[in-house]
C-alpha positions, 0 to 999 in steps of 0.5 A: 257830842255830849257826855250824857253821863257827866252832864246828868251827874252835874245837873243832879249833883250825883256821881258819874258812877251813880249815873252810869249804874242807873243807865246800865240798869235801865238799858237792861230793862230794870224798872225805876221802882225795882232799881230804887228798892233792890239796887241801892248798892249800885245807885248809892241809894238814889230814891225813886224821885231822883231816878225818875228825873234821871230817866227823863233827862236821859230820854231827853238827851238821847233824843237830842243827840239823835236829832243832832245826827239828823241835822248834821246829816242834812246840812252835810248833804247840802254841802254846807257843813263847816267845822265851826257849825258842826262844833256848835251843833255837837256842843248844843245842850238844848233842842232849841239851840239845835233847831236855831242852828239848823233853821237857815238850812231847812227847806222852807215854803216860799218867802219874800226872801226866796222870791228875791233869791230866785230873781237873782238879788242875792248878790245885791243883798250881800252888798247890803250885808257887807256894807260895801263902800263906794261912791255909787248909791244903793239905788244905782247899785240896785239898777243892775239887778232890775228883773221885771220878769222876776217881779222887780221892775225898778231899782227901788223894787230890787233894793227892797227885794235885797232887803227882804233877803237881808232881813231873813238872814238876820232872823235866821242867825242863831246868835241873833235869835239867842240874844233877842230871846233872852232880851224878850224874856227879860223885859217883855210884858204880858198884856191882856184885854177883854174881847167884850168888856161889858160881858160878866165872866170869871175872867174880869180880873184880866180885862185890863191886865199887864204883868212882866212875863218873867214874874207872872205866876203859873196859875195866872198863865193858865187862867189867861190861856183858858180865857183866851181859848174861850174867846173872852180875852185877847193876849199879847206880848209887849216889848219896846220895839225901838229898844229891841231894834236898836239891840238887834242893830248892835249885833250886825256889822254896820258902817256908814256908806251907801247901803247903811239906810238899806241895812237899817231898814232890813234890821227893823223889818227883820225884827218886826216881821220875822223875829218879834212874832216868832219870839212872842209865840215862843215866849207864850209857849214857854210860859205855858210849858212852865205853868203846865209843868208846875201844875203837873208837878202839883197834880202829881204831888196831890195824887201821891198824897191822895193815894197814900191816905190811910186805909180805914181797916175793919170798916163795915160800910154803908156807902151813899151816892147822893142824887135828887130825881133818881134817889140816893144809891146805897151799897153795903160792904163788909170790911173786905169791900165785898158787896152785901146789899144794895138799894135806893132811898129817896131822902132828897127832893122831889120825894124828900122821904127822910123818914123812909130813908132813915128806916132803911139805913137803920135796918141795913146798919143793924142787919150787917153790923155797919159801923161807918157811913160814907157819903159822896160829895156830889149833887144832894150831898148836903141833904143826905148828910143831914139825914145821916147826921140826924139818924146818928144823933137820934137812933144810932150813936155808935155810927160815924160818917165821913164825906169822900170826894167822888171825883172819878167815881162816875168815870169808873162806874161807867167804864168797861172795867166796872162792867167786867167786875160787876156785870149784874149791877147798874152804874150807880150802884157800882159808883156807890161801891167805889165810894165805900171802897175809897175809904177802906183802901183808897189805893186799891180803888183809885187805881181803877180811875184814870189819874186825871179824873181824880180831881186833885189839882188845877186846870187839869183839862188844860194841861198836856194830857200826854205829859200829865198822864205820864207823870201821874202814872209814874206817881201811881206806880211809885205808890203801889210799889212802895205799899206792895200788893197782895197777889191773891186779892189784887185786881188787874187794875192794881197789878198793872201798876206793879213793877215789870207787869204790863196790863196784859200780864196783870190780866194773865195773873188774875186768869191764872189765879182763877184757873189754879186757885190762890198763889202759894209761892212767888215762884208760881209767877213764872208759870203765868203767860208772858211773865218772863225772867226779867218781869219776874225779877222786876215784880216779885219783891212787890207782890205779897202772898199771905199764908203761903208756903214761905213766910218770906213771900209775905214780905218785901224781901226779894226772892234773890235775897232769901238765902241772906234773909234765912241766914240772918234769921239763923244768926238771930236764933229764930225760925222762919215761922217767926216772920209769919207770926208777926216778925222779930222786933229785936232782930237788929239787936240780935244780929249786931253790926250790920256792916260786919254781917254784910261782909260775912254774908257777901251782901250790900249794907243797904240791902241787908239793912232793908232785909233786917227792917222787913224781918222786924215788921213784915209787910208793914204798910207805910200808909199807916203813918198817914193821918187818920180819917176825920169822922163826924157825927153831926153836920155843919151848915153855912148858918153854923159858921161864924168868923173866928170859929175853930174847926178841924178839917181835911185838906182836899186839894192843894193849888198854887194859891192855897189849899181847899179844906173840907170842914164838914160843910158842902163847900170846901173852904179856901186857906189862901197861901198867905194864911197857911203859916206865920212865915213866907210860904213859896208854895202851899205844898211846903205846908200841907198835903192832900189828906192832911188833918188841919186846924183852921179858923173861919175868916169869912163866909159868903153864903150868896157866892158859896165861899168860905175863907179860912186861916191856919194861923189864928190871928191872920183872919 
């Protein structure tokens, strides 16, 4: 069997001891965020991305080893397990290889070959495979195996039955399949044609299309798959059949003799009937899996960037969820996200009450000291934006506004969670509140929405939802724990992503808080139902208590290191209260050599360095390093745009072929991958991330199709 630790270490380029340490910690019940943050000495400082990759490989390889045990037991029970076969199975590093080796021994439904075996034709098949020599012709030899009752009444039928057995034997040979799989992957073309060439669809670029399978871009694979699923495209994998049969033939022992023609026929039949269809399905599946994995990776990266957007602090907000017939829902929030007021205005058709809407918004802004307006980017957004921009320019110049992506807002507003949080509000008001809070604290609000519904990525509905959900949940977990969570204000939704906290425990924390008042000490967590010692170890460092009994509870210093942190403060000559007062900015200089101090305190250098950094800036929010939100006071339209115009915009989505940028027009503009930089760009994520503020130039405006072409390189239009 495989040495899993050594294999993972080799694949990831890390040491065996690092892998062993991580595996031990995982098996002990430690979470990835906890290991990444608080067990750096054991792991050599591996970050959470590497740790998650390691965890995934560990799971895969352990499942692989378990499958090997099942396969070996099954073959051994059949009395067919040879020493060589055992070694091949035990040495296999991918599940496909194990299944290839197991294929001849699997119980299978009735086939042409099984029928022939039942009729006693296997000895004849062995003669064909062995290329037996002699003066007797193949048909003469087959005459001895005629079995009318079994369905083989003539020598010709018997010989055909033997060829069926041979074809299956060849097709089930693991080495043959491995060679033909590699050949197919190297030379195959993906060909596409229209079901109805006269029908106008978004798939017209693929109506007569062919591309090498090994070169076809991932987004193209997903587009073709969707077109096929919708019944608009017909897709095939094409290989030179004669070349493939010739290659397969070279893998089989062949010599001139009475059975040569029968063997040639069996080889051709094996490829055409058994191998080629299977490899076509497999290649399509591999291409899809590769494309989906890449799309999930992009989706995860975009989601991470979105969740790490900078909070807009001290924003007192009017949040607008635009609409036509039902009007524009208005929610007024204080700087902490508390609902102060709500109503509905009707600035859009059919009522088009612009003046009335502006009066209402102005009155609410003055009454509640609002400084920011947030507008959802859905239906009616354009008209609502014009109303707000006009209000600002004519009456309230101190106001500012921004557009937020409302993807997922309707999902949250209609959810069980939203109804539990705000049972007295209708779904549209909840949606408006959610939009406002996305600006104030994107992370706290977006965790209430299934990550798949956030709307950053491509072809998300075509992806493996289990894999997508797992990847995005990992991203959310990483970001939440990187930022930290206020134990006394966090919702159950947010708490549920904290290291070691299950949804049930999250609800229990909120219930404890409601029954007993605010937490004043991290140790109170031990009193929460179902939050045991292991969960406490995993979660405590990520939960913050502001204004509690111990100032260290407001930091990322883990309770297990409080004694070390206290000693560091003592040696720096400052009190614990200095942490509560904003930290000790020069503490690193005060304590001197970290390595020496770590030795004296019996603490690891990485842990001590983290403690010192946290004492310098307690509870620092890493999101403060993200770009600031771009606010507007005027609105652009398609008519305002002209080729060559320079604009500032915000990246809303990153896909394989480019980035979509919000430039203040209802429709986001596309910066094609070729116009992202003045160098070759393999993937747009090398240059931009969701939430980035970028300078762009307008390359083209197609008002009829609602498309805007942009460039981030001035002379690339």
